[in-house]
C-alpha positions in Angstrom: 0.0 0.0 0.0 1.2 3.5 -0.8 2.1 5.9 1.9 -0.2 8.9 1.9 0.8 12.2 3.4 -2.1 14.6 3.9 -0.4 18.1 4.0 -3.6 20.0 3.1 -4.1 23.0 5.3 -0.4 23.3 6.1 1.7 26.2 4.8 5.3 25.8 3.5 7.7 24.5 4.4 5.6 21.9 6.4 4.5 19.8 3.4 8.1 19.6 2.2 9.3 18.6 5.7 6.7 15.9 6.0 7.6 14.6 2.5 11.3 14.6 3.3 10.8 12.8 6.5 8.9 10.1 4.7 11.5 9.9 1.9 14.2 9.3 4.5 12.1 6.5 6.2 11.0 4.5 3.1 14.0 4.9 0.8 12.0 3.4 -2.2 8.5 2.7 -3.3 5.6 5.1 -3.8 4.5 8.1 -1.7 1.3 10.1 -2.3 1.3 13.7 -1.0 -1.9 15.7 -0.8 -1.4 19.5 -0.8 -3.8 22.4 -1.3 -1.7 25.2 -2.8 0.2 25.6 -6.0 3.3 26.7 -4.0 3.2 23.6 -1.9 2.8 21.4 -5.0 5.8 23.0 -6.7 8.0 22.8 -3.6 7.2 19.2 -2.8 7.9 18.2 -6.5 11.2 20.1 -6.4 12.3 18.4 -3.2 11.3 14.9 -4.4 13.2 15.3 -7.7 16.3 16.8 -5.9 16.3 13.7 -3.7 16.3 11.2 -6.6 12.5 10.5 -6.7 10.4 10.5 -9.9 7.1 12.3 -10.1 4.7 9.6 -11.3 1.7 12.0 -11.6 0.0 15.2 -10.4 -3.8 15.2 -10.3 -6.0 18.1 -9.6 -8.6 17.4 -6.9 -11.4 19.4 -5.4 -9.2 20.2 -2.3 -5.9 20.8 -4.2 -3.4 18.3 -5.7 -2.5 14.6 -5.4 1.2 14.2 -6.1 2.5 10.6 -6.6 6.3 10.1 -6.4 8.2 6.9 -6.9 11.7 5.5 -6.4 12.6 1.9 -7.4 
């Protein structure tokens, strides 16, 4: 099962910090991050890519964005 981080309602840098903490724990696999602002989306994506993860997809949702990142 994918790990889901619900960072909606949090302002930056909190979504990035939560994402980075999970990246350090799982090392590989898939993580889904839920954010509610464009800025959070961009910052989470940038942090994931910088740390060697691939953005599998970004979906618009009613309450923001669903970002899926993977590392094999």
